[in-house]
Kinemage of the C-alpha trace (Angstrom):
@kinemage 1
@onewidth
@group {chain A} dominant
@subgroup {mainchain}
@vectorlist {calphas} color= white
{ca met a 1} P 0.549 -0.196 0.170
{ca ala a 2} L 1.607 2.853 -0.754
{ca glu a 3} L 1.578 6.355 1.517
{ca his a 4} L 0.017 9.028 1.296
{ca thr a 5} L 0.357 12.577 2.793
{ca ala a 6} L -2.539 15.148 3.703
{ca glu a 7} L -1.879 18.202 1.448
{ca arg a 8} L -3.508 20.337 4.814
{ca gly a 9} L -3.609 18.569 7.786
{ca ala a 10} L -1.374 18.124 11.194
{ca pro a 11} L 1.995 15.314 11.007
{ca val a 12} L 0.352 11.972 11.707
{ca gly a 13} L 1.403 11.660 16.110
{ca thr a 14} L 0.283 15.405 17.137
{ca asp a 15} L -2.183 16.541 19.646
{ca ala a 16} L -5.402 17.365 18.819
{ca pro a 17} L -6.113 20.759 20.023
{ca thr a 18} L -9.138 21.064 23.080
{ca phe a 19} L -12.530 21.423 21.498
{ca thr a 20} L -15.712 20.147 23.021
{ca leu a 21} L -18.595 18.467 20.804
{ca pro a 22} L -22.282 17.022 21.167
{ca ala a 23} L -22.135 13.591 21.867
{ca thr a 24} L -25.756 11.202 20.809
{ca asp a 25} L -26.820 10.970 24.065
{ca gly a 26} L -27.396 15.086 23.916
{ca thr a 27} L -24.129 15.198 26.668
{ca thr a 28} L -20.822 17.350 25.274
{ca val a 29} L -17.771 16.382 25.383
{ca ala a 30} L -14.638 17.778 26.136
{ca leu a 31} L -11.219 15.677 24.941
{ca glu a 32} L -9.785 17.111 27.928
{ca asp a 33} L -11.913 15.279 30.389
{ca ile a 34} L -10.731 11.863 28.249
{ca arg a 35} L -7.747 12.863 27.153
{ca gly a 36} L -5.120 10.263 29.635
{ca lys a 37} L -7.473 8.607 31.187
{ca gln a 38} L -8.988 6.320 27.990
{ca pro a 39} L -8.408 5.920 24.393
{ca val a 40} L -8.837 8.277 21.884
{ca val a 41} L -10.173 8.448 18.031
{ca leu a 42} L -10.854 10.908 15.779
{ca val a 43} L -12.913 10.092 12.602
{ca phe a 44} L -14.273 13.151 11.078
{ca tyr a 45} L -16.744 11.970 8.170
{ca arg a 46} L -17.779 14.598 5.229
{ca gly a 47} L -21.584 15.277 4.853
{ca trp a 48} L -25.153 15.169 6.306
{ca trp a 49} L -25.922 12.001 8.690
C-alpha cells in the first residue's frame, strides 16, 4: 500500500487541540475530560448524517 501525505493538516502523532462536541446522548464531551484516561480516536466524516 502506498503512503499518502495530506496536503493540509497536522502530521501523524500530533496532539489534537482542545475541543468540545455534542455526544449522541445530548451531553457534551470535551477532549480534555478524557485525554490521558482512555484511548481517543478522532474520525471525521464528510457530509450529513
